[in-house]
C-alpha positions in Angstrom: -16.7 2.7 -21.2 -15.0 -0.1 -19.5 -17.1 -3.2 -18.6 -16.8 -4.8 -15.2 -16.3 -8.5 -14.9 -16.6 -10.4 -11.5 -14.5 -13.6 -11.4 -13.8 -16.1 -8.6 -10.1 -16.6 -9.0 -6.9 -15.1 -7.7 -4.2 -13.6 -9.8 -3.1 -10.1 -9.1 0.2 -8.7 -7.8 1.8 -6.8 -5.1 2.9 -3.5 -6.6 0.9 -4.3 -9.7 1.7 -7.8 -11.1 1.5 -11.0 -9.2 -0.7 -12.9 -6.7 -1.5 -11.2 -3.4 1.6 -11.6 -1.3 3.6 -10.2 1.6 4.0 -6.9 -0.2 0.3 -6.3 -0.2 0.2 -7.2 3.5 3.1 -4.9 4.5 1.3 -2.0 2.6 -1.6 -2.2 5.2 0.4 -3.3 8.2 3.0 -0.6 8.2 1.0 2.5 9.5 2.3 6.1 9.7 2.2 7.7 13.1 -0.5 10.1 11.8 -2.2 12.4 14.3 -2.2 15.9 15.6 0.6 18.6 15.2 1.5 18.1 18.9 1.7 14.3 18.6 3.9 14.5 15.5 6.1 17.3 16.8 7.0 14.9 19.6 7.4 12.0 17.1 4.4 10.2 18.6 6.0 9.4 22.0 2.8 9.5 23.8 2.1 6.1 25.2 2.3 7.2 28.8 1.2 10.8 28.4 -2.4 10.8 27.1 -4.3 13.9 27.0 -4.2 14.2 23.1 -6.5 12.9 20.6 -3.8 11.1 18.6 -2.5 9.7 22.2 -5.9 8.0 22.4 -5.2 6.2 19.0 -1.9 5.0 20.6 -3.0 4.1 24.1 -6.8 4.1 24.8 -6.2 5.0 28.4 -5.1 8.3 27.3 -8.6 9.8 27.1 -8.9 9.7 31.0 -6.1 12.3 31.3 -8.3 15.0 29.9 -10.0 17.3 32.4 -12.4 19.0 30.1 -14.2 17.9 27.0 -12.0 18.7 23.9 -12.2 18.6 20.1 -9.3 18.7 17.8 -8.9 19.0 13.9 -5.6 18.6 12.0 -4.7 19.6 8.5 -1.7 18.1 6.8 0.4 19.2 3.9 3.0 16.4 2.5 5.7 16.6 0.1 7.7 13.6 -0.9 10.7 13.0 -3.2 11.5 9.4 -4.4 14.9 9.2 -6.0 16.5 6.6 -8.3 20.1 7.6 -8.8 19.8 11.1 -10.1 16.3 10.9 -11.2 13.9 12.4 -8.8 10.0 12.3 -8.6 8.2 14.9 -6.6 4.6 14.5 -5.2 2.5 16.4 -2.8 -0.8 16.3 -1.0 -3.0 18.2 1.4 -5.6 16.6 3.4 -7.6 16.5 6.6 -5.4 14.1 8.6 -7.3 14.0 11.9 -10.4 14.8 13.7 -11.4 13.8 17.2 -13.5 14.7 20.3 -13.2 13.5 23.9 -15.9 13.7 26.8 -14.4 13.1 30.2 -16.9 12.7 33.0 -15.7 13.4 36.7 -17.0 11.0 39.4 -15.1 11.6 42.6 -11.8 13.0 43.9 -10.8 9.6 45.2 -11.3 6.0 44.0 -12.9 6.0 40.7 -12.0 9.6 39.6 -13.5 9.7 36.1 -14.7 7.9 33.0 -14.3 9.2 29.4 -15.7 8.5 26.0 -13.9 9.6 22.8 -13.9 9.3 19.0 -10.9 9.8 16.7 -10.2 9.6 13.1 -6.9 9.9 11.5 -5.1 8.8 8.4 -3.2 5.7 9.1 -1.5 5.6 5.6 -1.4 8.0 2.7 -0.7 6.7 -0.6 -1.0 9.9 -2.6 2.8 10.7 -2.2 4.3 7.4 -3.4 4.6 8.4 -7.0 7.8 7.1 -8.9 9.3 7.6 -12.4 12.6 6.4 -13.7 14.4 5.5 -16.9 16.8 2.7 -17.3 18.8 0.9 -20.1 19.0 -2.9 -20.2 20.2 -5.7 -22.4 18.3 -8.2 -20.4 14.7 -9.4 -20.4 12.2 -7.2 -21.9 8.3 -7.3 -22.3 8.6 -9.9 -25.0 10.1 -12.3 -22.5 7.5 -11.4 -19.9 4.6 -12.3 -22.1 6.4 -15.4 -23.6 6.7 -16.7 -20.0 2.9 -16.7 -19.6 2.0 -18.0 -23.2 4.3 -21.0 -23.4 2.2 -24.1 -22.6 -1.2 -22.4 -23.6 -2.8 -23.8 -26.8 -3.1 -21.3 -29.5 -6.9 -21.9 -29.9 -7.3 -20.3 -26.4 -5.7 -17.0 -27.6 -7.5 -16.7 -31.0 -10.2 -14.0 -31.2 -12.0 -16.2 -33.7 -13.3 -19.8 -33.2 -12.2 -22.0 -36.0 -14.4 -24.9 -37.1 -13.6 -27.4 -39.9 -16.5 -28.0 -42.4 -16.3 -31.8 -43.4 -18.5 -31.3 -46.4 -17.0 -28.2 -47.9 -13.5 -29.4 -46.7 -12.6 -25.8 -45.4 -12.1 -24.0 -42.2 -14.8 -21.5 -41.0 -13.8 -18.6 -38.7 -16.5 -17.1 -36.4 -15.9 -14.2 -34.2 -16.0 -14.9 -30.4 -17.1 -11.3 -29.5 -13.7 -9.6 -29.6 -10.8 -9.2 -27.3 -13.0 -7.9 -24.4 -15.2 -11.0 -24.4 -12.2 -13.4 -24.7 -10.4 -11.6 -21.9 -13.6 -11.8 -19.7 -14.0 -15.5 -20.3 -10.5 -16.2 -19.2 -11.7 -15.4 -15.7 -12.8 -19.0 -15.6 -9.4 -20.3 -16.6 -7.4 -22.3 -14.2 -4.9 -19.2 -13.9 -6.7 -16.1 -15.2 -3.7 -13.8 -14.7 -1.5 -16.1 -16.8 -4.2 -16.6 -19.6 -4.9 -12.9 -19.7 -1.3 -11.9 -20.0 -0.8 -14.4 -22.8 -3.8 -13.0 -24.7 -2.5 -9.5 -24.3 1.1 -10.4 -25.6 -0.4 -12.5 -28.5 -2.9 -9.9 -29.7 -0.4 -7.0 -29.6 2.1 -9.1 -31.6 4.9 -9.1 -28.9 4.8 -12.9 -29.2 3.8 -15.4 -32.0 3.5 -19.2 -32.3 6.7 -21.0 -33.0 6.7 -23.3 -36.1 3.2 -22.7 -37.2 1.0 -19.9 -38.6 -1.0 -17.6 -36.3 -4.2 -18.0 -38.4 -5.9 -20.8 -40.3 -6.5 -20.3 -44.1 -9.8 -21.6 -45.4 -8.0 -24.0 -47.8 -5.8 -25.5 -45.2 -6.2 -29.3 -44.6 -7.9 -30.6 -41.4 -4.6 -31.9 -40.0 -2.9 -28.6 -40.8 -5.5 -26.6 -39.1 -5.6 -28.8 -36.0 -1.8 -28.4 -35.7 -2.2 -24.6 -35.6 -4.8 -24.8 -32.8 -3.0 -27.2 -30.8 0.4 -25.2 -31.0 1.5 -24.3 -27.5 5.0 -23.1 -27.9 5.8 -19.4 -28.8 8.6 -17.1 -29.7 8.9 -13.3 -28.9 9.1 -10.8 -31.8 11.7 -8.7 -30.1 15.3 -9.7 -30.8 17.1 -11.1 -27.8 20.1 -9.1 -26.5 19.0 -5.8 -27.8 19.4 -2.7 -25.8 16.1 -1.7 -24.4 15.4 1.7 -23.2 12.7 1.6 -20.4 10.6 4.1 -18.7 8.6 3.2 -15.6 5.8 5.4 -14.1 3.9 4.7 -11.1 1.1 6.8 -9.7 -0.8 6.0 -6.5 -4.0 7.5 -4.7 -5.9 6.8 -1.7 -5.1 5.5 1.8 -6.0 3.8 5.0 -8.4 5.5 7.3 -8.6 4.6 11.0 -11.6 5.2 13.3 -11.0 4.8 17.0 -14.2 4.4 19.3 -12.8 4.9 22.8 -13.8 4.2 26.5 -11.4 4.8 29.5 -11.7 5.2 33.3 -9.3 6.3 36.0 -9.1 4.7 39.4 -6.7 6.5 41.9 -3.3 6.6 40.1 -4.2 4.0 37.3 -6.1 4.5 34.0 -7.6 1.8 31.8 -8.7 2.1 28.3 -10.3 0.2 25.4 -10.4 1.1 21.6 -12.6 -0.6 19.1 -11.1 0.4 15.7 -12.6 0.3 12.2 -10.2 0.5 9.2 -11.2 1.4 5.6 -8.9 0.8 2.6 -9.0 2.6 -0.7 -5.7 2.1 -2.8 -5.4 3.0 -6.4 -2.2 2.3 -8.4 -1.4 3.0 -12.0 1.7 1.5 -13.4 3.0 2.6 -17.0 5.8 0.6 -18.6 7.4 1.9 -21.9 10.0 0.2 -23.9 11.8 1.3 -27.0 14.0 -1.1 -29.2 16.7 -0.1 -31.6 16.2 0.1 -35.3 19.2 -2.1 -36.3 17.5 -5.4 -35.3 15.8 -8.2 -37.0 12.5 -7.5 -35.2 9.9 -5.1 -36.8 8.7 -4.0 -33.3 10.1 -0.6 -32.2 8.3 0.1 -29.0 5.8 -1.4 -26.6 3.6 0.2 -23.9 2.0 -1.8 -21.0 -0.4 -0.4 -18.5 -1.8 -1.9 -15.3 -4.4 -0.2 -13.1 -5.1 -1.7 -9.7 -7.6 -0.8 -7.1 -8.0 -2.4 -3.8 -11.0 -1.6 -1.6 -12.0 -3.1 1.9 -12.3 -2.8 5.5 -10.8 -4.1 8.8 -11.3 -4.3 12.5 -8.8 -4.2 15.4 -8.9 -3.4 19.2 -6.5 -1.9 21.7 -6.2 -2.4 25.5 -4.1 0.1 27.4 -3.0 1.4 30.8 -1.3 4.3 32.3 0.1 4.6 35.7 1.4 7.5 37.6 4.0 5.7 39.7 5.5 8.9 41.3 4.8 12.7 41.0 5.1 13.5 37.4 6.3 10.0 36.4 4.0 7.9 34.3 4.5 4.6 32.5 2.0 3.2 29.9 1.4 -0.1 28.3 -0.6 -0.9 25.2 -1.6 -4.1 23.4 -2.7 -3.5 19.9 -4.4 -6.7 18.3 -4.0 -7.7 14.7 -6.2 -6.0 12.1 -8.4 -8.5 10.4 -9.0 -7.2 6.8 -11.3 -8.3 4.1 -10.1 -6.7 0.7 -11.0 -7.0 -2.9 -8.9 -6.2 -6.0 -10.0 -4.7 -9.3 -7.6 -4.9 -12.3 -7.5 -3.4 -15.8 -4.8 -3.8 -18.5 -3.7 -2.8 -21.9 -0.8 -3.3 -24.2 0.2 -1.8 -27.4 3.2 -2.4 -29.9 4.4 -0.1 -32.6 6.0 -1.8 -35.6 8.4 -0.5 -38.3 5.8 -0.7 -41.2 2.4 -1.8 -40.0 1.7 0.9 -37.4 0.5 0.2 -34.0 -1.3 -2.9 -32.7 -3.5 -2.4 -29.6 -4.6 -5.0 -27.0 -7.1 -3.1 -24.9 -9.8 -5.3 -23.5 -11.6 -2.4 -21.9 -12.5 -4.7 -19.0 -12.2 -4.2 -15.2 -11.8 -7.6 -13.6 -13.1 -7.8 -10.1 -11.4 -10.6 -8.2 -12.8 -12.6 -5.3 -12.4 -11.0 -1.8 -9.5 -12.3 0.3 -8.7 -12.1 4.0 -5.6 -11.5 6.0 -4.5 -10.2 9.3 -1.7 -7.8 10.1 0.6 -8.5 13.0 -0.2 -7.3 16.6 2.0 -4.9 18.5 3.1 -4.1 22.2 4.1 -0.6 23.1 5.6 0.5 26.5 6.4 4.1 27.3 7.7 6.3 30.2 7.4 10.0 30.7 8.4 12.8 33.2 6.2 15.8 33.6 7.9 18.5 35.6 5.8 21.3 37.1 3.5 21.3 34.1 6.2 23.0 32.4 8.6 20.3 31.0 7.8 16.9 29.5 10.3 14.2 28.4 8.9 11.1 27.0 10.1 7.8 25.4 8.2 4.8 23.8 9.3 1.4 22.7 7.2 -0.6 20.3 7.5 -4.4 19.3 5.8 -5.9 16.3 6.3 -9.4 14.8 5.8 -9.0 11.1 6.4 -12.8 10.7 2.9 -13.3 12.4 1.2 -11.6 9.5 -1.2 -14.3 8.0 -3.3 -14.6 4.9 -6.4 -16.6 5.9 -8.1 -17.2 2.6 -7.7 -20.8 1.4 -6.3 -19.7 -1.9 -3.4 -17.8 -0.2 -2.4 -20.0 2.7 0.9 -21.0 0.7 2.0 -17.4 1.0 2.2 -17.6 4.8 5.5 -19.8 4.5 7.1 -17.0 2.4 6.0 -14.4 5.0 7.5 -16.5 7.9 10.9 -16.9 6.0 11.2 -13.3 5.0 9.7 -11.2 7.7 10.7 -10.9 11.5 10.5 -8.9 14.7 10.9 -5.3 14.6 11.8 -2.8 17.3 10.7 0.9 17.1 11.8 3.9 19.5 10.2 7.3 19.8 11.4 10.3 21.8 9.6 13.5 22.4 10.1 16.7 24.5 7.8 19.8 25.2 8.6 22.9 27.1 5.9 25.4 28.1 6.6 29.1 28.4 3.9 31.1 30.2 2.9 34.4 28.3 0.1 35.2 30.9 -2.0 33.3 33.4 -4.0 31.6 30.7 -1.9 31.9 27.6 1.2 29.7 26.9 3.8 29.0 24.2 4.9 25.4 23.5 8.3 24.4 22.1 8.5 20.7 21.1 10.8 18.2 19.3 11.3 14.5 18.9 12.8 11.7 16.8 11.9 8.1 16.0 13.5 5.0 14.5 12.0 1.8 13.1 13.7 -1.3 12.0 13.1 -3.0 8.6 10.3 -5.5 8.7 12.5 -8.1 6.8 14.9 -10.5 8.6 16.7 -11.5 5.5 20.1 -10.0 4.4 18.3 -8.5 1.4 15.9 -5.9 2.7 13.5 -4.3 0.1 12.4 -1.9 2.8 15.1 -0.4 5.0 15.0 1.2 8.4 13.2 4.4 9.0 14.6 7.5 10.6 12.6 10.7 11.4 13.1 14.0 13.2 10.4 16.4 14.2 9.8 19.9 15.7 6.8 22.1 16.4 5.4 25.1 18.3 2.0 25.8 20.0 0.0 28.6 21.4 -2.7 28.2 23.8 -5.2 31.1 24.8 -8.8 31.0 26.4 -9.3 27.4 26.0 -8.2 27.2 22.4 -4.8 25.8 21.4 -3.1 26.0 17.9 -0.2 23.8 17.1 2.0 23.6 14.1 4.6 20.7 13.5 7.2 19.7 10.9 8.8 16.4 10.4 11.2 14.7 8.0 11.3 11.0 7.3 13.9 9.0 5.3 13.8 5.4 4.1 15.2 3.3 1.2 13.1 0.7 -0.5 13.4 -1.5 -3.8 10.0 -2.1 -5.4 9.7 -5.1 -7.5 7.0 -4.5 -10.2 6.6 -7.9 -11.5 7.0 -11.2 -9.7 8.5 -13.1 -12.5 10.9 -12.5 -15.5 11.2 -8.6 -15.0 12.3 -8.9 -11.4 15.0 -6.2 -11.4 14.5 -3.7 -8.4 15.7 -0.1 -8.4 17.1 1.3 -5.3 14.7 4.2 -4.2 15.5 6.9 -1.6 12.4 8.3 -0.2 12.4 11.5 1.7 9.0 12.8 3.0 8.3 16.3 4.5 5.1 16.8 6.6 3.7 20.1 7.9 0.6 19.8 10.3 -1.6 22.5 11.7 -4.1 21.5 14.6 -6.8 23.4 16.1 -7.9 22.2 19.6 -10.8 23.6 21.6 -12.1 23.0 25.2 -15.9 22.3 25.1 
């Protein structure tokens, strides 16, 4: 059973292995469109339309468009493929994607026409379908170089599992256990840089690195000066021959998501609707990274393979608000405007690590502290956004709609004192983005109360990076759907496909190569709406 250790220092990583940085911020700032099947079938182009539960999540004034109380529930099936060259990783998920209820209250036929209250839940981000597996061959840096980077400069006495003391009377060294690897790993939470010290301990214990020029233990009969020299040694060498061909396999498995809860109020005066959302966000992110390396037999090193595993979990919550308006400027013509505030997050990371190495003659060496390190909470805010939309509703039969969204990712900020230096990197790397959404719906009457709906749409989003090198590319998506309404009940079905390239960097230092990943995601949604 893993023991949990609480520490008050920073030292985690973005995808897995670094201090909290802009990659972590982007993970929670870049939301999917989520929502109902009708909303997704029209690619989320609902800022000026309203009258849909997910439209409320986009523009809070949208609840005033409802004429009767309504409830909607949506189920989503997702299938994703992440490709690195000809290597593909498939993942899928099925979930309750959305649930909402709206209560409009009529007031008068003129002036203040109605007010509305609504609640909507939807999945803002789903991490369940981000699995990635790929193999590569390299003559460059390997895990030996990675752990050597952390160890150099740390005195060997900080890496020993034993505490060595010199007995002046007996003129010999005495070794006393410090409680094992788990105890040592836990105590390093109080070191100046916990992440550095802990990685050095793992590499040293598993035998991927060793002290340079001195022994890795103190014999009882060693002189006092010889023993002190071993304790003070702070330079190391890797036990894997440089320049060897490394066969590497990387596996990443992720779970969890970001849930968003909208608490809505709206009112309509004549042709103008106003709305307010108070939003609660909950985060539960779990990522396991498995790193395998195999080394050839024809080298001087006795190490033949290594396996490094990191397991990260991030939990926390956030708050945001939205202000929106919809105006019917002419018969059937509406325009909408929404301001979405930043989301203020408070998050906490938990990390567990293990490392093993297999040698030619001595079997396998394990460095498994069996410890979950819980790091101090940190805070950051996402960028805010502005959305404008225009739509045309013809004879309650045809809808054409378009939205434009602006978001300045360079305004994302870490607000914890330990992470303020990261904001300069954010400003230099991230920039302003534009997103476009288009949607259409055509209603075919089947009887006086029954209708068939045909829908389609598309969307485009720019990369959040303003640099020439863009670890996340632009996004393109197409969507389609159908719906059937009868006796106050509507059933909607949608399909959308999204494509985007990204280059994940697993480590912030040494092993910084980034594969090009092509992500293709297919979503099918089924929604049930009922007039109350």
